[in-house]
N, CA and C atoms as an extended XYZ file, in Angstrom:
327
Properties=species:S:1:pos:R:3:atomname:S:1:resname:S:1:resid:I:1 pbc="F F F"
N       -16.630      -51.580      -47.753 N   PHE     1
C       -17.961      -51.949      -47.306 CA  PHE     1
C       -18.979      -50.935      -47.828 C   PHE     1
N       -20.107      -51.409      -48.294 N   LYS     2
C       -21.185      -50.580      -48.840 CA  LYS     2
C       -20.737      -49.732      -50.023 C   LYS     2
N       -19.796      -50.235      -50.797 N   ALA     3
C       -19.352      -49.556      -52.010 CA  ALA     3
C       -18.757      -50.593      -52.958 C   ALA     3
N       -18.561      -50.204      -54.189 N   GLY     4
C       -17.870      -51.043      -55.163 CA  GLY     4
C       -18.379      -52.458      -55.294 C   GLY     4
N       -17.503      -53.416      -55.046 N   ARG     5
C       -17.845      -54.837      -55.210 CA  ARG     5
C       -18.934      -55.299      -54.247 C   ARG     5
N       -18.958      -54.732      -53.062 N   TYR     6
C       -20.002      -55.087      -52.098 CA  TYR     6
C       -21.377      -54.751      -52.677 C   TYR     6
N       -21.534      -53.536      -53.192 N   VAL     7
C       -22.810      -53.117      -53.778 CA  VAL     7
C       -23.148      -53.984      -54.988 C   VAL     7
N       -22.161      -54.272      -55.807 N   ALA     8
C       -22.388      -55.118      -56.981 CA  ALA     8
C       -22.884      -56.496      -56.567 C   ALA     8
N       -22.324      -57.029      -55.507 N   THR     9
C       -22.733      -58.354      -55.030 CA  THR     9
C       -24.129      -58.308      -54.422 C   THR     9
N       -24.376      -57.354      -53.531 N   VAL    10
C       -25.674      -57.256      -52.862 CA  VAL    10
C       -26.785      -57.009      -53.885 C   VAL    10
N       -26.594      -56.065      -54.761 N   CYS    11
C       -27.618      -55.739      -55.754 CA  CYS    11
C       -27.694      -56.801      -56.846 C   CYS    11
N       -26.593      -57.450      -57.108 N   GLY    12
C       -26.555      -58.474      -58.148 CA  GLY    12
C       -27.402      -59.692      -57.826 C   GLY    12
N       -27.638      -59.952      -56.539 N   LYS    13
C       -28.470      -61.104      -56.155 CA  LYS    13
C       -29.863      -60.982      -56.768 C   LYS    13
N       -30.436      -59.776      -56.760 N   SER    14
C       -31.760      -59.567      -57.338 CA  SER    14
C       -31.732      -59.712      -58.851 C   SER    14
N       -30.666      -59.235      -59.463 N   LYS    15
C       -30.561      -59.343      -60.929 CA  LYS    15
C       -30.477      -60.811      -61.345 C   LYS    15
N       -29.641      -61.579      -60.670 N   VAL    16
C       -29.496      -63.003      -60.991 CA  VAL    16
C       -30.821      -63.728      -60.768 C   VAL    16
N       -31.513      -63.411      -59.684 N   ALA    17
C       -32.815      -64.039      -59.428 CA  ALA    17
C       -33.788      -63.741      -60.560 C   ALA    17
N       -33.808      -62.502      -61.060 N   SER    18
C       -34.728      -62.159      -62.152 CA  SER    18
C       -34.385      -62.916      -63.432 C   SER    18
N       -33.112      -63.144      -63.675 N   ILE    19
C       -32.682      -63.913      -64.860 CA  ILE    19
C       -33.141      -65.367      -64.736 C   ILE    19
N       -32.947      -65.958      -63.573 N   ILE    20
C       -33.362      -67.353      -63.349 CA  ILE    20
C       -34.878      -67.483      -63.462 C   ILE    20
N       -35.600      -66.550      -62.847 N   LEU    21
C       -37.059      -66.571      -62.923 CA  LEU    21
C       -37.540      -66.405      -64.363 C   LEU    21
N       -36.856      -65.557      -65.124 N   SER    22
C       -37.207      -65.349      -66.536 CA  SER    22
C       -37.014      -66.612      -67.366 C   SER    22
N       -36.148      -67.490      -66.922 N   ALA    23
C       -35.902      -68.760      -67.619 CA  ALA    23
C       -36.976      -69.804      -67.282 C   ALA    23
N       -37.948      -69.415      -66.446 N   GLY    24
C       -39.023      -70.333      -66.101 CA  GLY    24
C       -38.744      -71.209      -64.899 C   GLY    24
N       -37.697      -70.897      -64.164 N   LEU    25
C       -37.319      -71.679      -62.981 CA  LEU    25
C       -37.656      -70.910      -61.708 C   LEU    25
N       -38.072      -71.611      -60.677 N   ASP    26
C       -38.250      -70.998      -59.361 CA  ASP    26
C       -36.873      -70.810      -58.739 C   ASP    26
N       -36.788      -69.950      -57.736 N   VAL    27
C       -35.517      -69.674      -57.060 CA  VAL    27
C       -35.644      -70.034      -55.584 C   VAL    27
N       -34.720      -70.826      -55.099 N   LEU    28
C       -34.550      -71.067      -53.666 CA  LEU    28
C       -33.160      -70.535      -53.345 C   LEU    28
N       -33.101      -69.426      -52.624 N   PHE    29
C       -31.829      -68.746      -52.373 CA  PHE    29
C       -31.426      -68.867      -50.917 C   PHE    29
N       -30.172      -69.231      -50.701 N   LEU    30
C       -29.587      -69.274      -49.370 CA  LEU    30
C       -28.238      -68.567      -49.424 C   LEU    30
N       -28.048      -67.553      -48.593 N   ASP    31
C       -26.739      -66.905      -48.501 CA  ASP    31
C       -25.694      -67.934      -48.096 C   ASP    31
N       -24.454      -67.658      -48.432 N   SER    32
C       -23.377      -68.613      -48.143 CA  SER    32
C       -23.114      -68.792      -46.646 C   SER    32
N       -23.567      -67.860      -45.823 N   ASP    33
C       -23.329      -67.965      -44.381 CA  ASP    33
C       -24.529      -68.523      -43.609 C   ASP    33
N       -25.478      -69.100      -44.325 N   VAL    34
C       -26.674      -69.651      -43.686 CA  VAL    34
C       -26.397      -71.067      -43.193 C   VAL    34
N       -26.740      -71.323      -41.952 N   GLY    35
C       -26.666      -72.670      -41.406 CA  GLY    35
C       -28.010      -73.351      -41.608 C   GLY    35
N       -28.001      -74.537      -42.155 N   ILE    36
C       -29.253      -75.238      -42.447 CA  ILE    36
C       -29.521      -76.256      -41.351 C   ILE    36
N       -30.630      -76.048      -40.633 N   LEU    37
C       -31.006      -76.935      -39.539 CA  LEU    37
C       -32.102      -77.916      -39.942 C   LEU    37
N       -32.767      -77.627      -41.051 N   ARG    38
C       -33.811      -78.498      -41.588 CA  ARG    38
C       -33.894      -78.250      -43.087 C   ARG    38
N       -34.543      -79.109      -43.820 N   PRO    39
C       -34.595      -78.937      -45.274 CA  PRO    39
C       -35.203      -77.583      -45.651 C   PRO    39
N       -34.490      -76.777      -46.432 N   PRO    40
C       -35.027      -75.460      -46.805 CA  PRO    40
C       -36.249      -75.565      -47.717 C   PRO    40
N       -36.466      -76.727      -48.307 N   THR    41
C       -37.631      -76.899      -49.172 CA  THR    41
C       -38.942      -76.834      -48.390 C   THR    41
N       -38.882      -76.947      -47.066 N   LEU    42
C       -40.092      -76.832      -46.254 CA  LEU    42
C       -40.718      -75.443      -46.354 C   LEU    42
N       -39.941      -74.441      -46.749 N   MET    43
C       -40.495      -73.095      -46.842 CA  MET    43
C       -41.227      -72.852      -48.162 C   MET    43
N       -41.148      -73.799      -49.097 N   ILE    44
C       -41.846      -73.637      -50.371 CA  ILE    44
C       -43.332      -73.867      -50.135 C   ILE    44
N       -44.152      -72.881      -50.447 N   PRO    45
C       -45.579      -72.988      -50.162 CA  PRO    45
C       -46.285      -73.997      -51.068 C   PRO    45
N       -47.369      -74.529      -50.562 N   THR    46
C       -48.170      -75.460      -51.351 CA  THR    46
C       -49.229      -74.718      -52.169 C   THR    46
N       -49.565      -73.517      -51.761 N   SER    47
C       -50.575      -72.735      -52.470 CA  SER    47
C       -49.990      -72.112      -53.736 C   SER    47
N       -50.666      -72.288      -54.877 N   PRO    48
C       -50.187      -71.654      -56.115 CA  PRO    48
C       -50.380      -70.141      -56.105 C   PRO    48
N       -51.087      -69.628      -55.113 N   LEU    49
C       -51.324      -68.187      -55.021 CA  LEU    49
C       -50.156      -67.444      -54.386 C   LEU    49
N       -49.273      -68.172      -53.708 N   VAL    50
C       -48.124      -67.550      -53.039 CA  VAL    50
C       -46.946      -67.549      -54.005 C   VAL    50
N       -46.348      -66.379      -54.189 N   HIS    51
C       -45.249      -66.234      -55.135 CA  HIS    51
C       -43.901      -66.006      -54.471 C   HIS    51
N       -43.888      -65.758      -53.167 N   TYR    52
C       -42.632      -65.424      -52.486 CA  TYR    52
C       -42.746      -65.774      -51.007 C   TYR    52
N       -41.748      -66.439      -50.480 N   THR    53
C       -41.666      -66.664      -49.043 CA  THR    53
C       -40.247      -66.375      -48.600 C   THR    53
N       -40.097      -66.000      -47.355 N   TYR    54
C       -38.762      -65.758      -46.814 CA  TYR    54
C       -38.723      -66.170      -45.356 C   TYR    54
N       -37.530      -66.375      -44.881 N   GLN    55
C       -37.335      -66.757      -43.482 CA  GLN    55
C       -37.402      -65.502      -42.626 C   GLN    55
N       -38.356      -65.431      -41.697 N   PRO    56
C       -38.374      -64.282      -40.804 CA  PRO    56
C       -37.176      -64.315      -39.867 C   PRO    56
N       -36.712      -63.153      -39.474 N   GLU    57
C       -35.588      -63.084      -38.528 CA  GLU    57
C       -35.947      -63.761      -37.215 C   GLU    57
N       -37.180      -63.590      -36.788 N   HIS    58
C       -37.650      -64.194      -35.541 CA  HIS    58
C       -38.846      -65.059      -35.904 C   HIS    58
N       -38.582      -66.252      -36.365 N   GLY    59
C       -39.617      -67.116      -36.896 CA  GLY    59
C       -40.179      -68.083      -35.885 C   GLY    59
N       -40.988      -68.998      -36.385 N   PRO    60
C       -41.581      -70.013      -35.513 CA  PRO    60
C       -40.526      -70.984      -35.010 C   PRO    60
N       -40.911      -71.814      -34.079 N   ARG    61
C       -39.983      -72.816      -33.543 CA  ARG    61
C       -39.399      -73.646      -34.673 C   ARG    61
N       -38.158      -74.100      -34.551 N   PRO    62
C       -37.507      -74.866      -35.609 CA  PRO    62
C       -38.242      -76.141      -36.002 C   PRO    62
N       -39.048      -76.703      -35.096 N   ASP    63
C       -39.718      -77.945      -35.436 CA  ASP    63
C       -41.083      -77.729      -36.097 C   ASP    63
N       -41.464      -76.468      -36.325 N   SER    64
C       -42.737      -76.206      -36.986 CA  SER    64
C       -42.497      -75.833      -38.446 C   SER    64
N       -43.489      -76.055      -39.281 N   ARG    65
C       -43.387      -75.700      -40.700 CA  ARG    65
C       -43.663      -74.212      -40.835 C   ARG    65
N       -42.869      -73.535      -41.671 N   LEU    66
C       -43.101      -72.111      -41.892 CA  LEU    66
C       -44.461      -71.899      -42.532 C   LEU    66
N       -45.168      -70.861      -42.134 N   PRO    67
C       -46.448      -70.569      -42.785 CA  PRO    67
C       -46.205      -70.052      -44.198 C   PRO    67
N       -47.211      -70.174      -45.046 N   ASP    68
C       -47.108      -69.590      -46.386 CA  ASP    68
C       -47.152      -68.076      -46.237 C   ASP    68
N       -46.040      -67.418      -46.531 N   CYS    69
C       -45.974      -65.963      -46.403 CA  CYS    69
C       -46.542      -65.315      -47.661 C   CYS    69
N       -47.164      -64.173      -47.490 N   THR    70
C       -47.596      -63.369      -48.620 CA  THR    70
C       -46.855      -62.051      -48.520 C   THR    70
N       -47.333      -61.036      -49.214 N   ASP    71
C       -46.604      -59.764      -49.219 CA  ASP    71
C       -46.594      -59.098      -47.845 C   ASP    71
N       -47.471      -59.474      -46.915 N   GLN    72
C       -47.483      -58.843      -45.597 CA  GLN    72
C       -46.332      -59.343      -44.734 C   GLN    72
N       -46.241      -60.618      -44.539 N   GLY    73
C       -45.123      -61.222      -43.824 CA  GLY    73
C       -44.785      -60.591      -42.487 C   GLY    73
N       -43.774      -61.128      -41.816 N   PRO    74
C       -43.312      -60.565      -40.547 CA  PRO    74
C       -42.663      -59.204      -40.779 C   PRO    74
N       -42.578      -58.364      -39.740 N   PRO    75
C       -42.012      -57.031      -39.912 CA  PRO    75
C       -40.522      -57.035      -40.263 C   PRO    75
N       -39.795      -58.069      -39.907 N   VAL    76
C       -38.367      -58.136      -40.213 CA  VAL    76
C       -38.095      -59.453      -40.929 C   VAL    76
N       -37.576      -59.361      -42.143 N   GLY    77
C       -37.279      -60.566      -42.897 CA  GLY    77
C       -35.795      -60.698      -43.164 C   GLY    77
N       -35.393      -61.888      -43.536 N   ASN    78
C       -34.003      -62.166      -43.841 CA  ASN    78
C       -33.916      -62.449      -45.338 C   ASN    78
N       -33.337      -61.528      -46.103 N   THR    79
C       -33.251      -61.713      -47.555 CA  THR    79
C       -32.189      -62.732      -47.933 C   THR    79
N       -31.531      -63.327      -46.959 N   GLY    80
C       -30.540      -64.357      -47.223 CA  GLY    80
C       -31.153      -65.740      -47.346 C   GLY    80
N       -32.461      -65.850      -47.117 N   VAL    81
C       -33.160      -67.129      -47.245 CA  VAL    81
C       -34.540      -66.829      -47.823 C   VAL    81
N       -34.750      -67.174      -49.094 N   TYR    82
C       -36.062      -66.960      -49.681 CA  TYR    82
C       -36.321      -67.924      -50.828 C   TYR    82
N       -37.591      -68.026      -51.191 N   TRP    83
C       -38.039      -68.792      -52.345 CA  TRP    83
C       -38.938      -67.885      -53.161 C   TRP    83
N       -38.798      -67.916      -54.490 N   ALA    84
C       -39.644      -67.118      -55.382 CA  ALA    84
C       -40.134      -67.985      -56.532 C   ALA    84
N       -41.407      -67.812      -56.859 N   ARG    85
C       -42.027      -68.533      -57.966 CA  ARG    85
C       -41.723      -67.800      -59.281 C   ARG    85
N       -41.483      -68.556      -60.336 N   SER    86
C       -41.295      -67.968      -61.653 CA  SER    86
C       -42.648      -67.473      -62.152 C   SER    86
N       -42.861      -66.172      -62.082 N   SER    87
C       -44.108      -65.557      -62.526 CA  SER    87
C       -43.794      -64.129      -62.966 C   SER    87
N       -44.598      -63.557      -63.846 N   PRO    88
C       -44.336      -62.182      -64.298 CA  PRO    88
C       -44.216      -61.180      -63.147 C   PRO    88
N       -45.068      -61.326      -62.136 N   VAL    89
C       -45.017      -60.375      -61.030 CA  VAL    89
C       -43.691      -60.466      -60.275 C   VAL    89
N       -43.166      -61.671      -60.087 N   MET    90
C       -41.896      -61.812      -59.364 CA  MET    90
C       -40.709      -61.390      -60.232 C   MET    90
N       -40.758      -61.674      -61.521 N   ILE    91
C       -39.684      -61.231      -62.420 CA  ILE    91
C       -39.588      -59.711      -62.374 C   ILE    91
N       -40.723      -59.044      -62.508 N   ASN    92
C       -40.732      -57.577      -62.471 CA  ASN    92
C       -40.310      -57.044      -61.114 C   ASN    92
N       -40.734      -57.728      -60.037 N   TRP    93
C       -40.375      -57.276      -58.705 CA  TRP    93
C       -38.862      -57.358      -58.478 C   TRP    93
N       -38.251      -58.465      -58.889 N   PHE    94
C       -36.803      -58.600      -58.700 CA  PHE    94
C       -36.029      -57.622      -59.581 C   PHE    94
N       -36.515      -57.362      -60.782 N   ARG    95
C       -35.859      -56.349      -61.631 CA  ARG    95
C       -35.936      -54.972      -60.977 C   ARG    95
N       -37.119      -54.626      -60.477 N   ALA    96
C       -37.285      -53.333      -59.810 CA  ALA    96
C       -36.431      -53.249      -58.551 C   ALA    96
N       -36.366      -54.348      -57.797 N   THR    97
C       -35.542      -54.382      -56.582 CA  THR    97
C       -34.077      -54.140      -56.915 C   THR    97
N       -33.610      -54.727      -58.007 N   HIS    98
C       -32.220      -54.519      -58.440 CA  HIS    98
C       -31.980      -53.045      -58.743 C   HIS    98
N       -32.880      -52.426      -59.497 N   ASP    99
C       -32.720      -51.017      -59.855 CA  ASP    99
C       -32.762      -50.115      -58.620 C   ASP    99
N       -33.684      -50.397      -57.707 N   ILE   100
C       -33.789      -49.611      -56.475 CA  ILE   100
C       -32.531      -49.775      -55.628 C   ILE   100
N       -32.029      -50.984      -55.556 N   CYS   101
C       -30.812      -51.269      -54.784 CA  CYS   101
C       -29.648      -50.434      -55.318 C   CYS   101
N       -29.460      -50.456      -56.636 N   LEU   102
C       -28.352      -49.704      -57.222 CA  LEU   102
C       -28.499      -48.216      -56.967 C   LEU   102
N       -29.720      -47.705      -57.119 N   THR   103
C       -29.965      -46.271      -56.920 CA  THR   103
C       -29.742      -45.882      -55.470 C   THR   103
N       -30.275      -46.676      -54.556 N   THR   104
C       -30.151      -46.388      -53.127 CA  THR   104
C       -28.709      -46.482      -52.666 C   THR   104
N       -28.009      -47.519      -53.088 N   ARG   105
C       -26.615      -47.719      -52.672 CA  ARG   105
C       -25.711      -46.629      -53.227 C   ARG   105
N       -25.944      -46.197      -54.480 N   SER   106
C       -25.067      -45.177      -55.070 CA  SER   106
C       -25.276      -43.818      -54.399 C   SER   106
N       -26.487      -43.550      -53.915 N   LYS   107
C       -26.759      -42.288      -53.207 CA  LYS   107
C       -26.101      -42.269      -51.839 C   LYS   107
N       -25.895      -43.439      -51.235 N   SER   108
C       -25.329      -43.481      -49.883 CA  SER   108
C       -23.804      -43.425      -49.886 C   SER   108
N       -23.197      -43.465      -51.062 N   GLU   109
C       -21.726      -43.427      -51.123 CA  GLU   109
C       -21.204      -42.017      -50.981 C   GLU   109
């Protein structure tokens, strides 16, 4: 736990997302242990100004539509459920997140 293959898997999610985004595709990511109670496409924002949304740990009622999240978002987010727009800012952000993840995880070993 928190070493070897675990770190490769956790940090690899950001790398794979950056590759997909670089191909011009948006990313809708759901961890394998996520239970889907409603269509996850409801979290995709309608505003072209929003580049990233995620499921807050303590979100709105299940029958309400998620708000368009921006970089502020709720204080606690769940990185196991997110959507990202294919844009230069998101490609760079996911690449940086991958590098930070690897650096942070290797220091904690």
